[in-house]
C-alpha positions in Angstrom: -18.8 -46.5 -48.0 -22.0 -45.9 -49.8 -24.5 -43.7 -47.9 -27.9 -45.5 -47.2 -29.8 -42.2 -47.6 -28.4 -41.7 -51.1 -29.2 -45.3 -51.9 -32.8 -44.6 -51.0 -32.8 -41.7 -53.5 -31.3 -44.0 -56.1 -34.1 -46.6 -55.5 -36.7 -43.9 -55.8 -35.2 -42.7 -59.1 -35.3 -46.2 -60.4 -39.0 -46.4 -59.6 -40.0 -42.9 -60.7 -37.7 -42.1 -63.5 -37.1 -38.3 -62.9 -35.3 -36.1 -60.4 -38.5 -34.0 -60.1 -40.6 -37.0 -59.1 -38.1 -38.1 -56.5 -37.9 -34.6 -55.1 -41.7 -34.4 -54.7 -41.9 -37.7 -52.9 -38.9 -37.1 -50.6 -39.7 -33.4 -49.8 -36.5 -32.1 -51.4 -35.7 -29.8 -54.3 -34.7 -31.3 -57.7 -31.2 -29.8 -57.4 -30.7 -31.3 -54.0 -31.6 -34.7 -55.3 -29.2 -34.3 -58.2 -26.4 -33.3 -55.9 -26.9 -36.2 -53.6 -27.0 -38.7 -56.6 -23.9 -37.1 -58.1 -22.2 -37.6 -54.7 -23.3 -41.3 -54.7 -21.8 -41.7 -58.2 -18.5 -40.4 -57.0 -18.7 -42.8 -54.0 -19.4 -45.7 -56.3 -16.5 -44.8 -58.6 -18.5 -45.9 -61.7 -21.0 -44.0 -63.9 -24.5 -44.5 -62.6 -26.3 -42.2 -65.0 -26.3 -41.3 -68.6 -28.0 -38.8 -70.8 -30.9 -39.9 -73.0 -32.0 -36.8 -74.9 -33.2 -34.3 -72.3 -33.6 -36.9 -69.7 -31.2 -38.9 -67.4 -31.4 -42.7 -67.1 -29.5 -45.4 -65.2 -26.5 -47.0 -66.7 -26.1 -50.8 -66.5 -23.9 -50.2 -63.4 -26.6 -48.0 -61.9 -29.2 -50.7 -62.4 -26.9 -53.2 -60.7 -26.5 -50.8 -57.7 -30.2 -50.4 -57.5 -30.5 -54.2 -57.0 -28.0 -54.1 -54.2 -29.7 -51.0 -52.7 -33.0 -53.0 -52.4 -31.1 -55.7 -50.4 -29.2 -53.3 -48.2 -32.2 -51.0 -47.5 -34.5 -53.9 -46.7 -31.9 -55.3 -44.3 -31.6 -51.9 -42.6 -35.4 -51.6 -42.3 -35.6 -55.0 -40.9 -32.8 -54.2 -38.4 -34.6 -51.1 -37.2 -37.8 -53.0 -36.8 -36.1 -55.7 -34.9 -34.5 -53.2 -32.5 -37.8 -51.5 -31.9 -39.6 -54.8 -31.5 -40.8 -55.9 -28.1 -43.1 -58.5 -26.7 -45.6 -55.7 -25.7 -46.8 -53.5 -28.6 -45.9 -49.9 -28.0 -45.1 -46.7 -29.8 -46.8 -44.9 -32.7 -48.5 -46.7 -35.6 -49.4 -44.3 -38.5 -52.5 -45.6 -40.3 -53.7 -44.2 -43.7 -57.4 -45.0 -44.1 -60.4 -44.0 -46.2 -63.3 -42.4 -44.3 -65.9 -45.1 -44.1 -63.4 -47.7 -43.0 -62.0 -45.2 -40.4 -65.4 -44.9 -38.8 -66.4 -48.5 -39.1 -63.1 -50.3 -38.3 -60.3 -48.0 -37.3 -61.9 -45.9 -34.6 -63.3 -49.0 -32.7 -59.9 -50.6 -33.0 -58.3 -47.5 -31.5 -60.8 -47.5 -28.6 -60.0 -51.2 -27.9 -56.3 -50.5 -28.1 -56.5 -48.0 -25.2 -57.6 -50.8 -22.9 -55.5 -53.7 -24.3 -52.3 -51.9 -25.3 -51.9 -48.7 -23.3 -48.4 -48.1 -24.8 -49.8 -48.2 -28.4 -50.5 -44.8 -30.0 -52.4 -44.9 -33.3 -52.1 -41.9 -35.6 -54.8 -41.5 -38.3 -54.4 -40.0 -41.8 -57.6 -39.9 -43.9 -56.4 -40.8 -47.4 -58.0 -42.4 -50.4 -56.7 -45.9 -51.4 -54.1 -44.7 -54.0 -52.8 -42.1 -51.6 -52.6 -44.6 -48.8 -50.5 -47.0 -51.0 -48.1 -44.1 -51.9 -47.8 -43.1 -48.2 -47.0 -46.7 -47.3 -44.4 -47.0 -50.1 -42.6 -43.7 -49.2 -42.6 -44.6 -45.5 -44.9 -41.8 -44.2 -47.3 -44.4 -42.7 -46.9 -47.9 -41.2 -50.3 -49.4 -42.2 -52.7 -48.6 -44.9 -56.4 -49.5 -45.2 -57.5 -49.6 -48.8 -60.2 -51.1 -51.0 -60.6 -52.5 -54.5 -63.7 -53.1 -56.6 -64.4 -56.5 -58.2 -64.8 -54.8 -61.6 -61.3 -53.2 -61.3 -59.0 -56.0 -60.2 -55.8 -54.7 -58.7 -52.7 -56.4 -57.2 -50.7 -54.9 -54.4 -47.5 -53.1 -55.4 -44.2 -54.9 -55.0 -43.0 -55.2 -51.4 -46.5 -54.6 -50.0 -48.5 -57.4 -48.4 -52.3 -57.4 -48.1 -54.6 -58.7 -45.4 -58.3 -59.2 -46.0 -60.6 -57.2 -43.7 -64.0 -57.5 -45.4 -66.2 -57.7 -48.5 -69.4 -55.9 -49.1 -71.8 -55.5 -52.1 -72.3 -52.3 -54.1 -75.9 -51.1 -54.1 -77.9 -48.7 -56.2 -79.2 -45.6 -54.5 -82.6 -44.5 -55.8 -85.3 -42.0 -54.8 -88.0 -43.8 -52.9 -90.6 -43.0 -55.6 -88.5 -44.4 -58.4 -90.3 -47.2 -60.4 -87.2 -49.4 -60.1 -87.0 -49.2 -56.3 -89.3 -52.1 -55.6 -86.7 -54.8 -55.6 -83.5 -55.9 -57.2 -82.5 -53.5 -60.0 -81.3 -54.3 -63.5 -78.8 -51.6 -64.3 -80.0 -51.6 -67.9 -83.3 -50.0 -66.9 -81.4 -47.0 -65.7 -79.5 -46.3 -68.9 -81.5 -43.1 -69.5 -81.1 -41.8 -65.9 -78.8 -39.0 -64.8 -76.0 -40.3 -62.6 -74.1 -39.1 -59.6 -70.5 -40.3 -59.4 -67.2 -39.7 -57.7 -64.9 -37.1 -59.1 -63.4 -37.7 -62.5 -60.2 -39.8 -62.1 -61.3 -41.4 -58.8 -61.7 -45.2 -58.3 -65.4 -44.6 -57.6 -66.0 -42.9 -60.9 -64.1 -45.7 -62.8 -66.2 -48.3 -61.0 -69.4 -46.7 -62.2 -68.1 -46.6 -65.8 -67.0 -50.3 -65.6 -70.3 -51.4 -64.1 -72.4 -49.7 -66.7 -70.2 -50.8 -69.5 -70.8 -54.4 -68.4 -74.5 -53.7 -68.5 -74.1 -52.4 -72.0 -74.3 -48.6 -71.7 -72.3 -45.5 -70.8 -73.7 -43.6 -67.8 -74.8 -40.0 -68.2 -72.9 -38.5 -65.3 -74.3 -35.1 -64.5 -73.1 -34.5 -60.9 -70.0 -35.6 -59.0 -69.6 -36.0 -55.2 -66.9 -37.7 -53.2 -68.8 -37.5 -49.9 -71.4 -40.3 -49.7 -73.7 -38.3 -47.3 -73.8 -35.5 -49.9 -74.4 -38.0 -52.8 -77.3 -39.7 -51.0 -78.9 -36.3 -50.3 -78.5 -35.4 -54.0 -80.4 -38.7 -54.8 -83.1 -37.7 -52.4 -83.5 -34.3 -54.2 -83.9 -36.1 -57.5 -80.6 -35.0 -59.0 -79.8 -38.6 -60.1 -79.0 -42.1 -59.1 -75.7 -43.6 -57.9 -73.8 -46.6 -56.7 -72.7 -46.9 -53.1 -71.1 -49.6 -50.9 -73.4 -51.3 -48.4 -71.3 -50.0 -45.5 -72.4 -46.5 -46.2 -75.9 -47.3 -44.8 -74.2 -48.1 -41.4 -71.6 -45.3 -41.4 -73.4 -42.4 -43.0 -77.1 -43.4 -42.7 -79.7 -43.4 -45.5 -81.8 -40.2 -45.5 -85.6 -40.5 -45.7 -86.7 -40.6 -49.3 -83.8 -42.7 -50.5 -83.7 -46.5 -50.9 -80.6 -48.7 -51.4 -81.4 -51.7 -53.6 -79.2 -54.7 -54.7 -78.2 -55.0 -58.4 -79.4 -58.0 -60.4 -77.5 -57.4 -63.6 -73.9 -58.0 -62.3 -72.3 -58.6 -58.9 -70.2 -55.7 -57.8 -68.3 -55.9 -54.5 -65.9 -53.7 -52.6 -63.1 -55.5 -50.7 -61.3 -53.8 -47.9 -57.7 -54.7 -47.2 -55.0 -53.8 -44.7 -51.7 -53.0 -46.5 -48.2 -53.2 -44.9 -44.6 -53.5 -45.7 -43.2 -54.8 -42.4 -45.1 -56.4 -39.5 -43.8 -55.1 -36.2 -45.5 -56.1 -32.9 -47.3 -52.7 -32.9 -48.6 -53.1 -36.4 -49.7 -56.7 -35.8 -51.6 -55.5 -32.7 -53.5 -53.0 -34.8 -54.1 -55.6 -37.5 -55.6 -58.0 -34.9 -57.9 -55.3 -33.6 -59.0 -54.5 -37.1 -59.9 -58.1 -37.8 -57.0 -58.8 -40.2 
């Protein structure tokens, strides 16, 4: 009989392409992954892998087994959820969430859960959207709260469903004395400004690049900050201007000397979603409290 744990490793290999990547995700060594997959090959009694230069790839039989593995593992996951299910939500729900949504949505939901569902225990992991998706896919969390920007359209990964939680505009943060801070701001008048952006490689940094490209220029990013409170204080000190979601004003607060203004050039929004793979009573209870 084929071992489900080894089938999970095979499915991960099909998605990630290398033993090293599978090992990192599953918390194993590469040699341990190789040994487990070699054992699976012996159990299957057909060649599952073949050499392609210095790398290993799936054979046609290996690809067929991956398709069966998806069916078998999904059925096992569903069986476990069914056995854990009960009419009253209970047990742990691990939630991966970015900071502003945690303050604005998740913490109030946890407070409400204490009264409505005493048997429910919510565990919080602060993770950025891409990390939350990965945690959901590898099973280290049960629910993810993520966001997408309108200028960076993105579909959920296969096997993950998405529930809408809210949409908010992106605003421009300016020093109060800035000439453009009197009303709606045309991004094009800021083409010569110094900019404050999220770290290179983050979605926030990419959003700024896309927004300015749509306005016809490349932003001169001088400073990077992933903490909105820090970014707003940098704006106050005259280090540059930046883009922030409207929710930041509620969660972080806007310091004296900084104004948040709407953008007239283009409409940029941030949409917050709840992401899940299976909807147990406990997960559904948290979703309801979140407003999803």
